[in-house]
N, CA and C atoms of all chains as a GROMACS GRO file, in nm:
protein
  606
    1MET      N    1   0.296   0.124   2.597
    1MET     CA    2   0.417   0.077   2.672
    1MET      C    3   0.504   0.175   2.692
    2ASN      N    4   0.566   0.196   2.791
    2ASN     CA    5   0.667   0.297   2.815
    2ASN      C    6   0.814   0.238   2.755
    3ASN      N    7   0.922   0.351   2.733
    3ASN     CA    8   1.041   0.303   2.682
    3ASN      C    9   1.141   0.399   2.714
    4ARG      N   10   1.286   0.361   2.704
    4ARG     CA   11   1.378   0.442   2.734
    4ARG      C   12   1.462   0.461   2.596
    5LEU      N   13   1.392   0.448   2.494
    5LEU     CA   14   1.404   0.499   2.347
    5LEU      C   15   1.507   0.622   2.339
    6ALA      N   16   1.459   0.707   2.381
    6ALA     CA   17   1.474   0.840   2.341
    6ALA      C   18   1.612   0.873   2.441
    7ASP      N   19   1.597   0.839   2.564
    7ASP     CA   20   1.715   0.845   2.653
    7ASP      C   21   1.856   0.773   2.622
    8LEU      N   22   1.810   0.677   2.567
    8LEU     CA   23   1.930   0.562   2.510
    8LEU      C   24   1.992   0.645   2.375
    9ARG      N   25   1.897   0.682   2.301
    9ARG     CA   26   1.940   0.761   2.163
    9ARG      C   27   2.011   0.890   2.178
   10ARG      N   28   1.957   0.947   2.294
   10ARG     CA   29   2.014   1.081   2.329
   10ARG      C   30   2.180   1.047   2.377
   11MET      N   31   2.188   0.959   2.484
   11MET     CA   32   2.312   0.935   2.541
   11MET      C   33   2.406   0.883   2.445
   12GLN      N   34   2.405   0.813   2.338
   12GLN     CA   35   2.466   0.760   2.242
   12GLN      C   36   2.501   0.878   2.153
   13GLY      N   37   2.449   0.988   2.132
   13GLY     CA   38   2.444   1.096   2.036
   13GLY      C   39   2.406   1.060   1.910
   14VAL      N   40   2.289   0.987   1.887
   14VAL     CA   41   2.255   0.959   1.787
   14VAL      C   42   2.100   1.014   1.706
   15THR      N   43   2.098   1.098   1.620
   15THR     CA   44   1.985   1.127   1.584
   15THR      C   45   1.848   1.037   1.538
   16GLN      N   46   1.764   1.076   1.538
   16GLN     CA   47   1.620   1.005   1.502
   16GLN      C   48   1.633   0.954   1.357
   17GLU      N   49   1.686   1.028   1.266
   17GLU     CA   50   1.711   1.007   1.136
   17GLU      C   51   1.833   0.896   1.089
   18GLU      N   52   1.922   0.894   1.181
   18GLU     CA   53   2.046   0.780   1.192
   18GLU      C   54   2.007   0.649   1.241
   19LEU      N   55   1.870   0.674   1.366
   19LEU     CA   56   1.875   0.541   1.394
   19LEU      C   57   1.782   0.466   1.304
   20ALA      N   58   1.673   0.577   1.241
   20ALA     CA   59   1.556   0.522   1.128
   20ALA      C   60   1.642   0.456   1.019
   21ASP      N   61   1.770   0.512   0.965
   21ASP     CA   62   1.820   0.471   0.868
   21ASP      C   63   1.912   0.338   0.908
   22ALA      N   64   1.963   0.341   1.020
   22ALA     CA   65   2.061   0.178   1.075
   22ALA      C   66   1.933   0.083   1.088
   23LEU      N   67   1.813   0.116   1.141
   23LEU     CA   68   1.703   0.020   1.154
   23LEU      C   69   1.634   0.012   1.008
   24GLU      N   70   1.637   0.093   0.911
   24GLU     CA   71   1.549   0.073   0.790
   24GLU      C   72   1.404   0.089   0.823
   25VAL      N   73   1.394   0.196   0.905
   25VAL     CA   74   1.242   0.227   0.916
   25VAL      C   75   1.241   0.365   0.892
   26SER      N   76   1.115   0.427   0.889
   26SER     CA   77   1.100   0.554   0.882
   26SER      C   78   1.104   0.650   1.008
   27ARG      N   79   1.164   0.768   1.019
   27ARG     CA   80   1.187   0.870   1.096
   27ARG      C   81   1.065   0.868   1.203
   28GLN      N   82   0.954   0.868   1.116
   28GLN     CA   83   0.839   0.902   1.210
   28GLN      C   84   0.797   0.764   1.281
   29THR      N   85   0.839   0.657   1.263
   29THR     CA   86   0.823   0.505   1.310
   29THR      C   87   0.902   0.554   1.471
   30ILE      N   88   1.017   0.561   1.448
   30ILE     CA   89   1.094   0.598   1.564
   30ILE      C   90   1.040   0.705   1.674
   31SER      N   91   1.031   0.841   1.601
   31SER     CA   92   0.950   0.936   1.678
   31SER      C   93   0.799   0.881   1.755
   32SER      N   94   0.750   0.797   1.698
   32SER     CA   95   0.629   0.750   1.743
   32SER      C   96   0.644   0.650   1.865
   33ILE      N   97   0.736   0.580   1.841
   33ILE     CA   98   0.802   0.493   1.955
   33ILE      C   99   0.833   0.545   2.089
   34GLU      N  100   0.932   0.658   2.028
   34GLU     CA  101   0.942   0.734   2.188
   34GLU      C  102   0.880   0.815   2.244
   35ASN      N  103   0.761   0.852   2.168
   35ASN     CA  104   0.631   0.920   2.214
   35ASN      C  105   0.532   0.820   2.293
   36GLY      N  106   0.587   0.671   2.283
   36GLY     CA  107   0.483   0.589   2.311
   36GLY      C  108   0.355   0.558   2.255
   37ARG      N  109   0.351   0.652   2.122
   37ARG     CA  110   0.211   0.612   2.050
   37ARG      C  111   0.226   0.462   2.005
   38TYR      N  112   0.323   0.444   1.955
   38TYR     CA  113   0.335   0.275   1.882
   38TYR      C  114   0.437   0.216   1.919
   39ASN      N  115   0.392   0.091   1.951
   39ASN     CA  116   0.452  -0.031   1.994
   39ASN      C  117   0.519  -0.107   1.886
   40PRO      N  118   0.648  -0.123   1.900
   40PRO     CA  119   0.720  -0.202   1.766
   40PRO      C  120   0.680  -0.313   1.779
   41SER      N  121   0.720  -0.412   1.645
   41SER     CA  122   0.684  -0.553   1.645
   41SER      C  123   0.809  -0.596   1.729
   42ILE      N  124   0.820  -0.724   1.758
   42ILE     CA  125   0.917  -0.804   1.848
   42ILE      C  126   1.067  -0.795   1.768
   43ILE      N  127   1.033  -0.799   1.649
   43ILE     CA  128   1.146  -0.806   1.556
   43ILE      C  129   1.230  -0.650   1.563
   44LEU      N  130   1.156  -0.562   1.534
   44LEU     CA  131   1.200  -0.435   1.553
   44LEU      C  132   1.249  -0.395   1.686
   45ALA      N  133   1.204  -0.450   1.794
   45ALA     CA  134   1.263  -0.462   1.942
   45ALA      C  135   1.363  -0.507   1.947
   46PHE      N  136   1.400  -0.597   1.886
   46PHE     CA  137   1.512  -0.681   1.892
   46PHE      C  138   1.623  -0.614   1.839
   47LYS      N  139   1.578  -0.569   1.711
   47LYS     CA  140   1.688  -0.464   1.609
   47LYS      C  141   1.721  -0.358   1.689
   48ILE      N  142   1.631  -0.257   1.781
   48ILE     CA  143   1.627  -0.121   1.848
   48ILE      C  144   1.762  -0.168   1.973
   49ALA      N  145   1.724  -0.302   2.047
   49ALA     CA  146   1.814  -0.356   2.126
   49ALA      C  147   1.937  -0.378   2.121
   50ARG      N  148   1.943  -0.439   1.986
   50ARG     CA  149   2.081  -0.464   1.927
   50ARG      C  150   2.170  -0.334   1.912
   51PHE      N  151   2.079  -0.242   1.866
   51PHE     CA  152   2.164  -0.129   1.795
   51PHE      C  153   2.258  -0.077   1.916
   52PHE      N  154   2.164  -0.049   2.040
   52PHE     CA  155   2.255   0.009   2.146
   52PHE      C  156   2.294  -0.092   2.254
   53GLY      N  157   2.329  -0.243   2.182
   53GLY     CA  158   2.414  -0.316   2.279
   53GLY      C  159   2.351  -0.379   2.378
   54THR      N  160   2.204  -0.368   2.408
   54THR     CA  161   2.125  -0.397   2.514
   54THR      C  162   2.030  -0.502   2.508
   55THR      N  163   1.929  -0.505   2.610
   55THR     CA  164   1.827  -0.598   2.582
   55THR      C  165   1.701  -0.546   2.563
   56ILE      N  166   1.633  -0.597   2.532
   56ILE     CA  167   1.493  -0.575   2.500
   56ILE      C  168   1.411  -0.503   2.649
   57GLU      N  169   1.462  -0.589   2.750
   57GLU     CA  170   1.399  -0.524   2.887
   57GLU      C  171   1.459  -0.385   2.930
   58GLN      N  172   1.564  -0.358   2.863
   58GLN     CA  173   1.636  -0.258   2.889
   58GLN      C  174   1.574  -0.123   2.845
   59VAL      N  175   1.520  -0.146   2.727
   59VAL     CA  176   1.444  -0.059   2.644
   59VAL      C  177   1.316  -0.029   2.680
   60PHE      N  178   1.267  -0.135   2.645
   60PHE     CA  179   1.069  -0.139   2.689
   60PHE      C  180   1.081  -0.166   2.819
   61ILE      N  181   0.967  -0.067   2.892
   61ILE     CA  182   0.913  -0.116   3.029
   61ILE      C  183   0.803  -0.154   2.995
   62TRP      N  184   0.759  -0.295   3.065
   62TRP     CA  185   0.600  -0.324   3.060
   62TRP      C  186   0.543  -0.340   3.195
   63GLU      N  187   0.449  -0.256   3.211
   63GLU     CA  188   0.397  -0.294   3.323
   63GLU      C  189   0.249  -0.328   3.313
   64GLU      N  190   0.198  -0.411   3.410
   64GLU     CA  191   0.082  -0.469   3.386
   64GLU      C  192  -0.030  -0.337   3.467
   65MET      N  193   1.863  -0.489  -1.049
   65MET     CA  194   1.893  -0.407  -1.167
   65MET      C  195   1.801  -0.478  -1.276
   66LYS      N  196   1.831  -0.623  -1.284
   66LYS     CA  197   1.807  -0.702  -1.413
   66LYS      C  198   1.611  -0.666  -1.401
   67LYS      N  199   1.591  -0.705  -1.269
   67LYS     CA  200   1.451  -0.691  -1.218
   67LYS      C  201   1.389  -0.570  -1.286
   68MET      N  202   1.460  -0.444  -1.242
   68MET     CA  203   1.427  -0.304  -1.290
   68MET      C  204   1.431  -0.279  -1.422
   69GLU      N  205   1.534  -0.360  -1.514
   69GLU     CA  206   1.523  -0.372  -1.671
   69GLU      C  207   1.396  -0.392  -1.720
   70MET      N  208   1.357  -0.521  -1.666
   70MET     CA  209   1.256  -0.596  -1.697
   70MET      C  210   1.117  -0.524  -1.695
   71ARG      N  211   1.068  -0.458  -1.594
   71ARG     CA  212   0.984  -0.408  -1.555
   71ARG      C  213   0.987  -0.262  -1.649
   72ARG      N  214   1.095  -0.233  -1.693
   72ARG     CA  215   1.097  -0.107  -1.785
   72ARG      C  216   1.060  -0.139  -1.913
   73ILE      N  217   1.098  -0.249  -1.953
   73ILE     CA  218   1.046  -0.326  -2.068
   73ILE      C  219   0.934  -0.357  -2.077
   74GLY      N  220   0.874  -0.397  -1.986
   74GLY     CA  221   0.721  -0.417  -1.951
   74GLY      C  222   0.644  -0.287  -1.943
   75TYR      N  223   0.688  -0.202  -1.906
   75TYR     CA  224   0.606  -0.057  -1.903
   75TYR      C  225   0.603  -0.009  -2.041
   76ILE      N  226   0.743  -0.012  -2.130
   76ILE     CA  227   0.758   0.043  -2.251
   76ILE      C  228   0.650  -0.034  -2.351
   77ALA      N  229   0.631  -0.162  -2.318
   77ALA     CA  230   0.550  -0.234  -2.420
   77ALA      C  231   0.417  -0.201  -2.402
   78LEU      N  232   0.360  -0.166  -2.258
   78LEU     CA  233   0.239  -0.147  -2.231
   78LEU      C  234   0.190  -0.002  -2.292
   79LEU      N  235   0.317   0.093  -2.282
   79LEU     CA  236   0.304   0.207  -2.352
   79LEU      C  237   0.281   0.200  -2.475
   80VAL      N  238   0.350   0.117  -2.545
   80VAL     CA  239   0.326   0.105  -2.697
   80VAL      C  240   0.183   0.068  -2.734
   81LEU      N  241   0.134  -0.008  -2.656
   81LEU     CA  242   0.005  -0.112  -2.672
   81LEU      C  243  -0.099   0.017  -2.648
   82GLY      N  244  -0.066   0.094  -2.545
   82GLY     CA  245  -0.200   0.197  -2.507
   82GLY      C  246  -0.184   0.271  -2.624
   83ILE      N  247  -0.087   0.311  -2.683
   83ILE     CA  248  -0.077   0.414  -2.820
   83ILE      C  249  -0.188   0.369  -2.913
   84ILE      N  250  -0.132   0.228  -2.909
   84ILE     CA  251  -0.222   0.132  -3.060
   84ILE      C  252  -0.354   0.181  -3.011
   85VAL      N  253  -0.407   0.118  -2.912
   85VAL     CA  254  -0.511   0.076  -2.843
   85VAL      C  255  -0.619   0.227  -2.879
   86VAL      N  256  -0.557   0.343  -2.832
   86VAL     CA  257  -0.578   0.494  -2.875
   86VAL      C  258  -0.621   0.488  -3.029
   87ILE      N  259  -0.521   0.453  -3.082
   87ILE     CA  260  -0.529   0.509  -3.235
   87ILE      C  261  -0.644   0.418  -3.309
   88ALA      N  262  -0.661   0.303  -3.252
   88ALA     CA  263  -0.757   0.193  -3.305
   88ALA      C  264  -0.887   0.267  -3.276
   89GLY      N  265  -0.906   0.283  -3.179
   89GLY     CA  266  -1.016   0.363  -3.093
   89GLY      C  267  -1.069   0.482  -3.191
   90VAL      N  268  -0.984   0.572  -3.218
   90VAL     CA  269  -1.010   0.698  -3.285
   90VAL      C  270  -1.051   0.649  -3.424
   91PHE      N  271  -0.978   0.542  -3.490
   91PHE     CA  272  -1.056   0.489  -3.625
   91PHE      C  273  -1.158   0.400  -3.618
   92ILE      N  274  -1.183   0.350  -3.515
   92ILE     CA  275  -1.302   0.267  -3.516
   92ILE      C  276  -1.422   0.353  -3.539
   93THR      N  277  -1.507   0.336  -3.611
   93THR     CA  278  -1.638   0.402  -3.666
   93THR      C  279  -1.744   0.402  -3.559
   94GLU      N  280  -1.766   0.255  -3.472
   94GLU     CA  281  -1.868   0.240  -3.415
   94GLU      C  282  -1.829   0.317  -3.283
   95GLN      N  283  -1.893   0.393  -3.235
   95GLN     CA  284  -1.874   0.509  -3.157
   95GLN      C  285  -1.860   0.474  -3.025
   96ARG      N  286  -1.961   0.356  -2.976
   96ARG     CA  287  -1.952   0.283  -2.832
   96ARG      C  288  -1.801   0.229  -2.821
   97TRP      N  289  -1.763   0.123  -2.894
   97TRP     CA  290  -1.651   0.078  -2.875
   97TRP      C  291  -1.534   0.156  -2.901
   98GLY      N  292  -1.542   0.266  -2.996
   98GLY     CA  293  -1.443   0.347  -3.029
   98GLY      C  294  -1.402   0.404  -2.891
   99GLY      N  295  -1.510   0.470  -2.784
   99GLY     CA  296  -1.503   0.529  -2.662
   99GLY      C  297  -1.429   0.445  -2.572
  100VAL      N  298  -1.493   0.302  -2.586
  100VAL     CA  299  -1.412   0.212  -2.487
  100VAL      C  300  -1.249   0.202  -2.502
  101LEU      N  301  -1.219   0.186  -2.619
  101LEU     CA  302  -1.080   0.175  -2.643
  101LEU      C  303  -1.015   0.262  -2.613
  102ILE      N  304  -1.059   0.405  -2.670
  102ILE     CA  305  -0.994   0.545  -2.626
  102ILE      C  306  -0.945   0.564  -2.486
  103GLY      N  307  -1.089   0.520  -2.401
  103GLY     CA  308  -1.079   0.524  -2.247
  103GLY      C  309  -0.960   0.436  -2.186
  104VAL      N  310  -0.967   0.283  -2.245
  104VAL     CA  311  -0.879   0.195  -2.204
  104VAL      C  312  -0.733   0.223  -2.245
  105GLY      N  313  -0.728   0.260  -2.342
  105GLY     CA  314  -0.584   0.282  -2.414
  105GLY      C  315  -0.512   0.414  -2.344
  106ALA      N  316  -0.607   0.515  -2.314
  106ALA     CA  317  -0.564   0.632  -2.220
  106ALA      C  318  -0.517   0.572  -2.084
  107GLY      N  319  -0.563   0.504  -2.022
  107GLY     CA  320  -0.548   0.448  -1.911
  107GLY      C  321  -0.438   0.373  -1.884
  108VAL      N  322  -0.440   0.260  -1.966
  108VAL     CA  323  -0.288   0.199  -2.004
  108VAL      C  324  -0.161   0.296  -2.045
  109LEU      N  325  -0.166   0.386  -2.108
  109LEU     CA  326  -0.092   0.495  -2.163
  109LEU      C  327  -0.015   0.557  -2.035
  110GLY      N  328  -0.116   0.648  -1.980
  110GLY     CA  329  -0.117   0.733  -1.858
  110GLY      C  330  -0.067   0.649  -1.734
  111MET      N  331  -0.101   0.520  -1.712
  111MET     CA  332  -0.021   0.435  -1.610
  111MET      C  333   0.124   0.386  -1.657
  112SER      N  334   0.118   0.351  -1.759
  112SER     CA  335   0.261   0.293  -1.808
  112SER      C  336   0.355   0.416  -1.809
  113GLY      N  337   0.327   0.542  -1.851
  113GLY     CA  338   0.396   0.664  -1.892
  113GLY      C  339   0.442   0.710  -1.743
  114ALA      N  340   0.345   0.708  -1.632
  114ALA     CA  341   0.377   0.739  -1.480
  114ALA      C  342   0.477   0.665  -1.445
  115GLN      N  343   0.469   0.521  -1.464
  115GLN     CA  344   0.551   0.430  -1.400
  115GLN      C  345   0.684   0.443  -1.468
  116LEU      N  346   0.719   0.463  -1.605
  116LEU     CA  347   0.841   0.502  -1.657
  116LEU      C  348   0.923   0.632  -1.610
  117ILE      N  349   0.828   0.734  -1.569
  117ILE     CA  350   0.874   0.848  -1.540
  117ILE      C  351   0.920   0.851  -1.388
  118THR      N  352   0.874   0.761  -1.304
  118THR     CA  353   0.867   0.728  -1.162
  118THR      C  354   1.011   0.666  -1.167
  119GLN      N  355   0.994   0.546  -1.252
  119GLN     CA  356   1.135   0.479  -1.263
  119GLN      C  357   1.276   0.563  -1.300
  120GLN      N  358   1.227   0.666  -1.383
  120GLN     CA  359   1.354   0.733  -1.404
  120GLN      C  360   1.410   0.837  -1.288
  121VAL      N  361   1.288   0.909  -1.243
  121VAL     CA  362   1.326   0.984  -1.130
  121VAL      C  363   1.416   0.894  -1.030
  122MET      N  364   1.376   0.792  -0.983
  122MET     CA  365   1.439   0.688  -0.912
  122MET      C  366   1.590   0.668  -0.946
  123ILE      N  367   1.587   0.643  -1.077
  123ILE     CA  368   1.748   0.598  -1.109
  123ILE      C  369   1.842   0.715  -1.095
  124LYS      N  370   1.780   0.832  -1.133
  124LYS     CA  371   1.874   0.956  -1.117
  124LYS      C  372   1.888   1.010  -0.962
  125ASN      N  373   1.801   0.951  -0.884
  125ASN     CA  374   1.820   0.974  -0.708
  125ASN      C  375   1.804   0.842  -0.655
  126PRO      N  376   1.919   0.814  -0.628
  126PRO     CA  377   1.909   0.669  -0.537
  126PRO      C  378   1.892   0.690  -0.381
  127GLY      N  379   1.914   0.820  -0.337
  127GLY     CA  380   1.878   0.854  -0.220
  127GLY      C  381   1.737   0.857  -0.165
  128LEU      N  382   1.648   0.906  -0.295
  128LEU     CA  383   1.489   0.918  -0.288
  128LEU      C  384   1.436   0.779  -0.297
  129SER      N  385   1.520   0.666  -0.391
  129SER     CA  386   1.469   0.561  -0.402
  129SER      C  387   1.468   0.474  -0.287
  130LYS      N  388   1.590   0.526  -0.220
  130LYS     CA  389   1.607   0.430  -0.069
  130LYS      C  390   1.481   0.470   0.038
  131GLN      N  391   1.474   0.582   0.020
  131GLN     CA  392   1.368   0.646   0.109
  131GLN      C  393   1.236   0.606   0.081
  132VAL      N  394   1.201   0.578  -0.060
  132VAL     CA  395   1.057   0.536  -0.113
  132VAL      C  396   1.065   0.349  -0.036
  133ALA      N  397   1.170   0.305  -0.074
  133ALA     CA  398   1.177   0.150  -0.039
  133ALA      C  399   1.154   0.130   0.121
  134THR      N  400   1.223   0.245   0.215
  134THR     CA  401   1.189   0.200   0.344
  134THR      C  402   1.055   0.228   0.397
  135GLU      N  403   1.004   0.369   0.323
  135GLU     CA  404   0.879   0.390   0.351
  135GLU      C  405   0.753   0.285   0.318
  136GLN      N  406   0.781   0.250   0.209
  136GLN     CA  407   0.698   0.086   0.186
  136GLN      C  408   0.711  -0.045   0.295
  137SER      N  409   0.828  -0.025   0.336
  137SER     CA  410   0.870  -0.165   0.400
  137SER      C  411   0.861  -0.158   0.541
  138ASP      N  412   0.815  -0.004   0.572
  138ASP     CA  413   0.829   0.060   0.734
  138ASP      C  414   0.700  -0.023   0.778
  139GLU      N  415   0.725  -0.090   0.929
  139GLU     CA  416   0.622  -0.172   0.947
  139GLU      C  417   0.493  -0.112   1.027
  140ARG      N  418   0.519   0.041   1.068
  140ARG     CA  419   0.418   0.138   1.120
  140ARG      C  420   0.352   0.142   0.996
  141ASN      N  421   0.365   0.208   0.881
  141ASN     CA  422   0.311   0.236   0.770
  141ASN      C  423   0.247   0.127   0.697
  142ILE      N  424   0.270   0.010   0.721
  142ILE     CA  425   0.212  -0.100   0.677
  142ILE      C  426   0.085  -0.169   0.784
  143GLN      N  427   0.136  -0.099   0.887
  143GLN     CA  428  -0.009  -0.123   1.001
  143GLN      C  429  -0.123  -0.036   0.967
  144ILE      N  430  -0.077   0.125   0.930
  144ILE     CA  431  -0.120   0.215   0.896
  144ILE      C  432  -0.226   0.185   0.784
  145ASN      N  433  -0.175   0.141   0.695
  145ASN     CA  434  -0.238   0.114   0.565
  145ASN      C  435  -0.332  -0.010   0.584
  146ASN      N  436  -0.286  -0.105   0.657
  146ASN     CA  437  -0.405  -0.205   0.666
  146ASN      C  438  -0.522  -0.188   0.723
  147TYR      N  439  -0.491  -0.117   0.842
  147TYR     CA  440  -0.570  -0.032   0.937
  147TYR      C  441  -0.712   0.050   0.859
  148ALA      N  442  -0.624   0.177   0.764
  148ALA     CA  443  -0.727   0.213   0.684
  148ALA      C  444  -0.803   0.125   0.599
  149LYS      N  445  -0.718   0.018   0.524
  149LYS     CA  446  -0.802  -0.085   0.433
  149LYS      C  447  -0.912  -0.143   0.503
  150GLY      N  448  -0.900  -0.192   0.634
  150GLY     CA  449  -1.012  -0.258   0.723
  150GLY      C  450  -1.106  -0.164   0.753
  151LYS      N  451  -1.079  -0.046   0.794
  151LYS     CA  452  -1.191   0.059   0.807
  151LYS      C  453  -1.308   0.062   0.693
  152ALA      N  454  -1.225   0.065   0.552
  152ALA     CA  455  -1.291   0.094   0.446
  152ALA      C  456  -1.364   0.004   0.383
  153PHE      N  457  -1.308  -0.137   0.410
  153PHE     CA  458  -1.403  -0.232   0.409
  153PHE      C  459  -1.544  -0.223   0.494
  154ASP      N  460  -1.525  -0.199   0.621
  154ASP     CA  461  -1.623  -0.180   0.722
  154ASP      C  462  -1.702  -0.055   0.658
  155PHE      N  463  -1.641   0.040   0.619
  155PHE     CA  464  -1.748   0.144   0.564
  155PHE      C  465  -1.828   0.098   0.454
  156LEU      N  466  -1.732   0.023   0.347
  156LEU     CA  467  -1.838  -0.036   0.256
  156LEU      C  468  -1.969  -0.117   0.264
  157GLN      N  469  -1.937  -0.219   0.388
  157GLN     CA  470  -2.039  -0.273   0.440
  157GLN      C  471  -2.178  -0.195   0.476
  158VAL      N  472  -2.145  -0.054   0.564
  158VAL     CA  473  -2.222   0.014   0.587
  158VAL      C  474  -2.338   0.069   0.465
  159LEU      N  475  -2.268   0.118   0.332
  159LEU     CA  476  -2.322   0.150   0.242
  159LEU      C  477  -2.391   0.038   0.142
  160ALA      N  478  -2.341  -0.052   0.150
  160ALA     CA  479  -2.367  -0.178   0.067
  160ALA      C  480  -2.532  -0.183   0.035
  161LEU      N  481  -2.564  -0.210   0.173
  161LEU     CA  482  -2.752  -0.221   0.168
  161LEU      C  483  -2.811  -0.144   0.130
  162PRO      N  484  -2.818   0.004   0.181
  162PRO     CA  485  -2.876   0.104   0.145
  162PRO      C  486  -2.840   0.140  -0.016
  163PHE      N  487  -2.746   0.090  -0.064
  163PHE     CA  488  -2.691   0.121  -0.222
  163PHE      C  489  -2.807  -0.013  -0.290
  164PHE      N  490  -2.799  -0.111  -0.248
  164PHE     CA  491  -2.888  -0.192  -0.313
  164PHE      C  492  -3.032  -0.152  -0.313
  165LEU      N  493  -3.090  -0.110  -0.186
  165LEU     CA  494  -3.224  -0.063  -0.168
  165LEU      C  495  -3.237   0.070  -0.315
  166VAL      N  496  -3.150   0.134  -0.285
  166VAL     CA  497  -3.155   0.254  -0.374
  166VAL      C  498  -3.146   0.184  -0.536
  167LEU      N  499  -3.101   0.096  -0.587
  167LEU     CA  500  -3.103   0.042  -0.710
  167LEU      C  501  -3.242  -0.022  -0.749
  168ILE      N  502  -3.300  -0.081  -0.604
  168ILE     CA  503  -3.414  -0.141  -0.613
  168ILE      C  504  -3.553  -0.019  -0.635
  169LEU      N  505  -3.519   0.083  -0.566
  169LEU     CA  506  -3.632   0.169  -0.570
  169LEU      C  507  -3.618   0.240  -0.712
  170ALA      N  508  -3.496   0.272  -0.758
  170ALA     CA  509  -3.449   0.328  -0.892
  170ALA      C  510  -3.517   0.256  -1.017
  171ASP      N  511  -3.576   0.140  -0.978
  171ASP     CA  512  -3.601   0.060  -1.079
  171ASP      C  513  -3.510   0.037  -1.186
  172VAL      N  514  -3.398   0.026  -1.131
  172VAL     CA  515  -3.277  -0.038  -1.249
  172VAL      C  516  -3.298  -0.175  -1.284
  173GLN      N  517  -3.242  -0.218  -1.389
  173GLN     CA  518  -3.239  -0.354  -1.464
  173GLN      C  519  -3.210  -0.477  -1.345
  174LEU      N  520  -3.276  -0.574  -1.336
  174LEU     CA  521  -3.250  -0.674  -1.261
  174LEU      C  522  -3.097  -0.695  -1.265
  175TRP      N  523  -3.050  -0.711  -1.396
  175TRP     CA  524  -2.897  -0.778  -1.391
  175TRP      C  525  -2.824  -0.700  -1.321
  176ILE      N  526  -2.836  -0.567  -1.303
  176ILE     CA  527  -2.757  -0.438  -1.240
  176ILE      C  528  -2.751  -0.482  -1.086
  177VAL      N  529  -2.885  -0.479  -1.050
  177VAL     CA  530  -2.884  -0.518  -0.890
  177VAL      C  531  -2.804  -0.658  -0.870
  178LEU      N  532  -2.828  -0.757  -0.944
  178LEU     CA  533  -2.773  -0.869  -0.908
  178LEU      C  534  -2.628  -0.890  -0.930
  179LEU      N  535  -2.559  -0.784  -1.025
  179LEU     CA  536  -2.430  -0.795  -1.036
  179LEU      C  537  -2.333  -0.705  -0.907
  180ALA      N  538  -2.469  -0.604  -0.853
  180ALA     CA  539  -2.392  -0.548  -0.712
  180ALA      C  540  -2.402  -0.639  -0.617
  181ILE      N  541  -2.483  -0.712  -0.592
  181ILE     CA  542  -2.496  -0.830  -0.503
  181ILE      C  543  -2.407  -0.925  -0.518
  182VAL      N  544  -2.366  -0.980  -0.608
  182VAL     CA  545  -2.228  -1.080  -0.663
  182VAL      C  546  -2.104  -1.014  -0.648
  183LEU      N  547  -2.099  -0.862  -0.676
  183LEU     CA  548  -1.978  -0.823  -0.615
  183LEU      C  549  -1.961  -0.811  -0.431
  184TYR      N  550  -2.070  -0.760  -0.386
  184TYR     CA  551  -2.076  -0.765  -0.237
  184TYR      C  552  -2.045  -0.905  -0.179
  185VAL      N  553  -2.094  -0.998  -0.240
  185VAL     CA  554  -2.050  -1.147  -0.181
  185VAL      C  555  -1.963  -1.182  -0.224
  186ALA      N  556  -1.861  -1.110  -0.351
  186ALA     CA  557  -1.736  -1.159  -0.395
  186ALA      C  558  -1.659  -1.104  -0.276
  187ASP      N  559  -1.691  -1.015  -0.252
  187ASP     CA  560  -1.570  -0.946  -0.159
  187ASP      C  561  -1.605  -0.995  -0.016
  188TRP      N  562  -1.695  -1.057   0.036
  188TRP     CA  563  -1.715  -1.133   0.169
  188TRP      C  564  -1.626  -1.260   0.136
  189VAL      N  565  -1.644  -1.329   0.026
  189VAL     CA  566  -1.577  -1.462  -0.004
  189VAL      C  567  -1.442  -1.420   0.032
  190VAL      N  568  -1.398  -1.342  -0.057
  190VAL     CA  569  -1.233  -1.288  -0.073
  190VAL      C  570  -1.180  -1.272   0.078
  191TYR      N  571  -1.268  -1.175   0.179
  191TYR     CA  572  -1.251  -1.159   0.310
  191TYR      C  573  -1.255  -1.299   0.383
  192LEU      N  574  -1.346  -1.378   0.410
  192LEU     CA  575  -1.342  -1.524   0.444
  192LEU      C  576  -1.255  -1.618   0.400
  193TRP      N  577  -1.198  -1.622   0.307
  193TRP     CA  578  -1.077  -1.672   0.228
  193TRP      C  579  -0.964  -1.648   0.294
  194TYR      N  580  -0.926  -1.475   0.296
  194TYR     CA  581  -0.808  -1.449   0.345
  194TYR      C  582  -0.798  -1.463   0.498
  195MET      N  583  -0.901  -1.482   0.568
  195MET     CA  584  -0.906  -1.505   0.698
  195MET      C  585  -0.854  -1.658   0.731
  196ASN      N  586  -0.944  -1.717   0.685
  196ASN     CA  587  -0.921  -1.854   0.713
  196ASN      C  588  -0.768  -1.891   0.658
  197ARG      N  589  -0.697  -1.849   0.558
  197ARG     CA  590  -0.588  -1.878   0.517
  197ARG      C  591  -0.462  -1.827   0.616
  198ARG      N  592  -0.482  -1.725   0.660
  198ARG     CA  593  -0.412  -1.631   0.773
  198ARG      C  594  -0.422  -1.726   0.870
  199MET      N  595  -0.532  -1.752   0.924
  199MET     CA  596  -0.553  -1.808   1.049
  199MET      C  597  -0.476  -1.978   1.027
  200LYS      N  598  -0.463  -2.027   0.935
  200LYS     CA  599  -0.377  -2.165   0.910
  200LYS      C  600  -0.210  -2.114   0.920
  201GLU      N  601  -0.199  -1.994   0.877
  201GLU     CA  602  -0.054  -1.975   0.835
  201GLU      C  603  -0.011  -1.958   0.988
  202ILE      N  604  -0.102  -1.832   1.070
  202ILE     CA  605   0.001  -1.804   1.210
  202ILE      C  606  -0.083  -1.830   1.326
   0.00000   0.00000   0.00000
C-alpha cells in the first residue's frame, strides 16, 4: 500500500524519531511504513492520521 | 514502581536460592545429584543475577528503559517475532520425523523415543489449542 507519510512528516518538519516517540513505536517502524515495506495496523494508521490532523485516506492510498 | 520492587525482591530471593542450591550441590557426595544441583543452581543464579543487573541499568537510565519498552510493544517487532516463531515451528516439524527415525536406528531405549514423540504431540496439542482459542476470540 502506498502512503504519503514521508511527505506529511517533512511538510510539518517532524523527524522519524519524533514521530516514532509521539506514536510510541520504533523509528524502524516509521521508516518501514514510509518505504511501503510495512502496512500498519488500523490502530496505528488512526494514530498517524490523528497526529497529522487528517484522515486515514489522506495518508494511505489503497488501489485495487 | 511497586511492581518493579516486587520483581526485584523476587529476583533477590531466586539469587539466594541459586546460591544455596549450588552450595548444596557441592556438599552432596552422590556425584549425579550433586552435578544436577550445581547446574540448576548456577542457572537460577545466572538468570536472577542478569535480571537484577538489567533492572539496575534501567533504573539508572530512564531513556533506555523507555526505548526498551517501546521496542517490546512495537507492533512491527511483535509481528516479526511471531513470524520468526511460526517459521521455527515449521522447521521443527521438518526435523522431527527424521529425528525419530535416527533415534530408532540408533537403537536407543524405547522410553526415549516415546518421550520424544510425546513432546512432538504436545507441541501440536498446544498449537491446536491456541488456534482454537484465538478463532473463538477474533
